[in-house]
Each structure stands twice: as structure tokens, then as C-alpha cells.
N, C-alpha and C positions, 0 to 999 in steps of 0.2 A: 466473329466480328465484335469489337469492343464498343461499349456504349460511349456516347459523346461526353458524358459527364466527367469521367476520369481523365479523358484525353484533354479536355478543355482546362482542367484544373491540375495538371500534373505537377507544375512547380510548387503550388501550395500544398498539394497532397504529399509530395516527397519531403518538403520542409517539415510538415506536421509529423510524418513518420520518424524523421531524424530527431525531432524534439521529443517525441514519445520515447524513443530508445534512450536518449540522453537522460530524461527524467527517470525512467525505469532503473537505469544503472546508477544514477546519482542517488536514488532512493535506497537501493541496496547498499551503496557505499556509505551513505549518511549514517546508517545504524551499525555498521561493522565496528567502529571504535567504542560504541557504548552498549551494544546488545549483551555482551558477556557480563558486564557490570550490573545491568538491569536484572538478568537472571540470578546472579549471585545475591543481589539485594532482595529479590522476592523469595528466594529459597532460604536465605539466612545462613548459608554455608558456602565457603569458597570451593571446597572439594565437591560437594553436591552440585554446585553451580557449573563447574567445569564439565561434569558428566552430563548434566541436563542440556548444556549447550550442544553437545553432540546429538542428543535426541531431537532437539528443536531444528537443527540443521538437516538431519536426516528426514524429518517429517516434511520439510519444505521440498527436498529433492524428490520424495515419493509423490507429492502432489503434482510437481512439474512433470514427472515421468508419466503419470496417469493422464493428466489433462492436456498436455501439449498436443497430442494427436486428436483429442476430442475437440478442442477449440479450433484446430485447423479444419476438421471436418465440418463443424458447425458454420465456420465462415464460408466454406464452399457452398453450403446449402442455403444459408440465410444472408450471406453477404459479410464482407470484412468490417464495414462501418459499425453495425450494431454490436458485433463481438468486441471490437476494439474499444468502443466508447463504454460499454458495460464493464469491460476489464479495467479501464482507467478509473471509472467510478468506484469499482470494488477495491482497487489498490488504495485510493485516497481514503475511503472509509475504513479500510483495514489499518492503515497507519494511525488514524484517529483512535481506533480500538486499542492498539498497542500503546498509544500515548496515555490512555486513561486506565489501562489494565490494572486491576487491584491485586491480582494474584497470578500464579503460574498457569492456571487453567485458562484464563482469558487470554494470556499471552500465547499459549499454545494454539488456541483457536485463531488468533491473529496470524500465526505462521502458516496454518493450514490454508486460510483464505489467501495469504500472500503467495503461496505456492500455486494455487489454482489460477489466480489472476495474473501472476507473473509469467505464466505460460503463453501470454499474448504475444511474446516475441515471435513465435511461430507465425502468427497471423500478420504481424508487421512485415516479416520477410516475404510472405505471399503477396501482400499488397504492393510491395516494391516491384515484384515480378509482374504484377498486373498492369501497372501504370508506366512501365519502362520498356522501351524498344529492346529487342534482343541484343543489339550491338552496344547498348549503353548499360546493360545489367551489371557487368563486371565493375564498371566505374561506380555505379550507385551502391552495389553491395560493399565496395571498398569504403564508400562514405559511411555505411553502417558500421563497419569495423572501426574506422577512425572515431566515430561518435562514441562507440563503446569505450574506447580508450580514454577519451576526454571525460566521459562520465565517471570512470573509475579513478581519474585523477582528482576531479573536483569533489566528488561525493565524500570520500574518507576525510579529506582535509577539512571540508566544511563541517562534517559531522563531528570531528574531533574538537573543533573550536566551539561549536554549539554545546557539545557534551560537557565542556569545562564550565559552562554557565549553568546548565541544568541537564541531568542525565536523560530526561525524556524530551528535551527540546528538539533534537534531530527528527523524532517521529512526527511532531507537529509540523515542522518545516517540510518534511517529505509529503505529508498529507496535503498541505497547501499547494505544493507544486503539482501533484497528481490531479487534484480537483480542478485547478485552473486549466490544466492541460485538457481534461475532459470537456470543460466548458468551451475552450478554444476549438477543439475538434468538432463539437456539435455544430458550430457555425461554419467551419471551413472545410471539413473533410467530406469529399464526395465518395460515392460507392464505386467500387472497381469491378464488381462481379456482375456479369450480365444475367438476364433472365434465363438464357439458355444454360448457363453454367449452374444456376441454382436448381435446375431440374433434377440433378442427381440425388438419388436416395442415399441415406446413411445406412450402411450395412455393418454387421458385426465385425467384419475384418478391419474396416476402417477405424472402428472405435476400440480395437484391441491394442493396448500399448505394447504387448509382447510381440505382436506380429512383425514389426520391423527388424527385430533381432535375428529372425530366421534368414534374412537376406545376407547377413555377414558370411554365412557358410557357402554362398554361391561363388565366391572368388577366393581361390587358395591363398593368395598373398594376404588379403585382408583377414582371412581366417587364421593364418599363421601368426599374424601380428596382434591378434586379439589379446593374447596373454600379456604382451608387452603393454598394450593400451591400458589394460586393467591395472597392472602393477604401477605404471607411471601415473595413472589417475588416482590411485590410492595415495601415492606419495604427494601429489599436488593438493589433495584434500587436507593434508596436515597443516599446511600454511594457513589456509582460510579458517580452519577450526581452532587452532591453538596460538595463532600469532599474538592476539591481544592478551590471552592468558599468560603466555611466556614473558612478553615484554613488561607487563605490569608486575608479575611476581618476581622476576629475575633482575630486570633493569630498573624497575620503579617508574616506568613511563606513565604519563598522564594520557587521557583520551586525545588531547591535542597533539602530543608527540606521536601517538599511534596513527592519527589521521595524516600527519605530514609524512611519516614513514611509508604508509600505504600509497599515498599520492606519488611519492618518489618512485616507488616500485612500479606503479602504473605508467609514469612518465618514461622511465628508462625502457620498460617493455615496449611502449608505443614507438619509441625511437628505434629500438632494435628491429621490430616488425616492419617499420616503414622504411628504414634506411640501410640496415645491415644485412638483411637476408639475401638480397641479390648479389652483393659483392662476396659474401661468404660462400655462396654456391659456386660462383665463378672461381674463387681462389682455391677452395677446398674440394670442389666437386659435390654432387648431391649427397652421396653417402658420407663423405668426409664432414660435411656440414651437419648431417644428422648425428653422427657419432660424437663430434665435438660438442654439439648442443646437449646431448644426453649426459656426457661426462661432466660438463659444467653444471647441469642441473643437479647431479649427484653431489658435486662439491658444495653446492649451495646449502644443501641440507646439513652437511657436516659442519659448515661454518655457522649456520644458525644454531645448531645444538651446542656448539662451543662458545657462542657469543656471550660475553659478560660485560660488554660495553657497546655504546651506540656505534662507535667506529667499526667494530667487527660486524655488527648487524647490517650497517649500510654497505659494507664490503660484500656481504653475502647477497644483498639485493642486486648489486652490480653484476656479480657472477651469475646469479640465477636469471637475471634479465637477458644477459648475453646467451644463456642456454636456450632462449626462445627461438634461435635459428633452426632448431631441430624440427619443430612442428610443421612449418611450411614445406620442408623437404619431404616429410612423411606424407603429408597431404598430396604433394605433387606425384609421388609414386602411386598412391592409391588412385588418384584421378586418372592416371594413364592406364592403370590396370582395369578399371571398371568401364564397362560399356557406356557410351555417352547417354544412352536412353535410360540408364539406371543410376546416374550420378546422384540425383536427389534422394532416391530410396536408400542408397548406401550411406550417404552423409546423415540421413535421418536415423538410420540404424545405429551409427556410431554415436550420435547425440543421445539416443535412448540408453545405450550402454554406459555413457558417461553419467547419465542420471542415476542409474543403478549403483555405480561406483560412489556417487554422491550420497547414497543412503548408508553404505557400509563405512566409508572412509571417516566421516565425522564421528561416528560412534566409537570406532576403534581408536582414533587419534585422541579424543578427549578422555577416553577411559585410561589410556596409557599415561597421558599427562597427569590425570588425577592420581593415579596409583603411585607414580614416582615423584609426586610433589605433595605428599600429605597422607596418602593411603598406605605407604610402606615405610619401613625403617630405612630403606635404601633410597636416598634422595638423588635423583638425576634430573635436573631442570630441563635439559634438552632431550630427554628420552624419546619423545614423540618425533622429533626431527631426525634423530639417529635411526629410528624405525623407518622413516620416510627415505633416508639415504639407502637403507637396505632394499626397500621396494624399488627405488630408482635404479640401483645397481643391477638388480635382478632383471628389471625391464630392459635395461641397456644390453645385457647379455643376450636375452631372448631376441631382441631386435637385431643384434649383431649376427647371431646364427642364421636368422631368416634372410637378412640382406646379403650375407656372404654367399648363400646358395642361389641368389637371384641373378639372372643375366644382367649384363651391363645396361641394356636398354629394355624397358618394359613398355609395351604399347597396349592400347585398349583393345582387347580381344573379347569375344563372347565368353561367358562363364566357363564353358567346358574346355576352352583353350587358354584361359588366363594362366599366368605364371603361378 
């Protein structure tokens, strides 16, 4: 039985969670156009800065991987409200720390704190489930997805514009947003966890970030696609790790141009996810949509590597955004394979795996970029993107082999009977 507090304030609570996610994503987007330049400025070397960017990105992913399940467990035990409010306060103070960071050590500390507090998205998802009736959850989680897209459109564009004024100004702006959001939440956010729910103890299994990965082996289809997920994830990390490095060194783009480019990427991706996935599945079939999307994704990396003008780069954005029709198709297959009682566990395991890929991918991508753009006599500006194309192609082949062996219709069976 739910407490009356959350029920009575559901609209305000849901609006607050949506604003929280919007600010979280905007905060990340705000610093994307300027963070590589800040690292290069503090390191004093463009080549060293490119390599350090991979380290800083990997540290952030490690912290999220470790603390996402811990924050979720703490919110079960002590309530969503205190965990969310403390996370928002921590995010705001962290952005202030990075705004004034005098050296790389302080900046690294900021990324560690950002990874820990940024894992609060897990708590936000749990809060939505708490305050939403089962019949409305799909709609409200859809609102979360749409909010994420809007945040990634606004954040990079605004961050690029502010970065043109001052390299550190986006950090100050993100800090102000987060601290105001924490203050707003203090007055309007009710608790959603009842006293009965808080009675559960925290065990080692709940706090072990590696535990969810074992669940992937319970379903043969998911297990077979794991290799494809890893390869495609490694390819995707290249864009976020080297986009700004590539556009500034090869195309001479400013932070403002990078912000606009990333905002366009987010806008077209949001349109694809919202409007084109359904028609694509109807026209091409589920498997056809998956293969088409994966092939377009591979083509995007090739175009990015070859881009020597803004027109080609924007063309690659369009191609890659259309490739987004593959993801929902794969998620649909997995959801029908997995038993309804274990949907959350398997999705959580896939999220954990993506976090691990987020550790390796940035390190590898920035090292390749640095090596072929100053560390070697052989200069290949788009080397990291060509590497991503190879990863994507290999992931497409693996997915193709698995899906060709799969029956035309997959239904949710227990693990021992799953495809």
C-alpha cells in the first residue's frame, strides 16, 4: 500500500523528476563542447590532452558502473527523496569545483564526483515507477526518454555558445541549474517509498555492481547478442570521445559550431526515435529494420572519418541518426525473449555492460586519435572513426548470424526454454 504523500502530489513529483533529468542531461551536454579544450589547456599539450580525455571519460563511466546499483539500493532503504536531493546538491557543487579547478588533479576529482552523483538517474527511474500506476508507466517512461532527447539538444548548443564567451562559463551555468533544482526539490518533492519498503536490509549481493552481469547468461538470445552489444558499444563511444577533438583539429570548428552540430545530432535522433521506428518496422520488418539501422550506423563512421567539410559531417549525422531504428528492434526482440518477471534485471544487466564498455571505449578511441594525429609520422585524422566502422561492421555480422538462426517469432519463455 502506498503512502498518501506521493499519491497526492504525483503531478508535481513527476514534473520535478522530468526537470531533474532535463537538467542532468543538459549539464552533461553543456560541458561536451568545452571539456576537451579545458583538459588541453590544463595539460599544456594537445596530444596529451586527447589521451587524458579518454582517461577522464573512463573514470566517469567506472563511477557510474559502481554507484548506480548502490544509489538504487540506498534509495530503497532510506527513501528516494534524500538520495535524489543529495545527488543534485553534489552535482551542483561538482560543477562549481570543475569551474574553479586550477589543475588536472582537481578536474579529475570533479569527474569522479560527477560519475557518483550522475548515477542518480537510476533513482529517478525508480521514483517514476513508485508514483505511477502500472497502466501509465509506459507513457511516463516515454516522457523520460523525450526529456533526455530535449536535454541533449539544448545542452550542447548552449554550452557551445557559452564556451565561446569563456571556456569555463558552461560549468558555472550547469552548477546554477543543479543547485536551483535541488532547492526546488527540497520544497516540492514528496517521498515515494513507504515505511514497509524501507525495512529491507542492504546485502552484499545488492551492492555488488558485477552481480547483474550474471543474469545475461540466463537467456541464450541475450547471451548470443552480447558480443554484438560490446562491439557496437565500443563503436558508439568513439563519437562522444573524439567528436570535438576531430572537428577542431580537422575542420577548425569553434565550441559554438560543435554545440550546434551535437544539437542537430540529438534533434534528428529524437525525430527518428519518435516518428520513424514504427513505420520502418512495418515496411522492413523487425529484422530488416535492425539490419538497415546497423548498416547505416557503420556507414556513418566511414563518412565521419572521411569528412573534411561541414557538409559531409552533417551528412554523416543524418545517416547515423537514421541508423537509430536498429536499437528499438533489438530491444523488442530481447523483451519478448525475457520472462516478464525479469525484464528489469536483464535491462539493468545490459546497462551495467554498457558502463563497462564506457570505460574501455574512450581510452581506446582517444589513444588512436592521439597516435594518428601527432604521435605518429602517419597522419590519419579520421583513424578513430575508421576503427569504429570496423567495430560496427563486426557487430553487425555477429548480430546477423544470431538473428538468422532465430525463429521468426520469439515469445517470452522461461530461461531454460528461451531461444
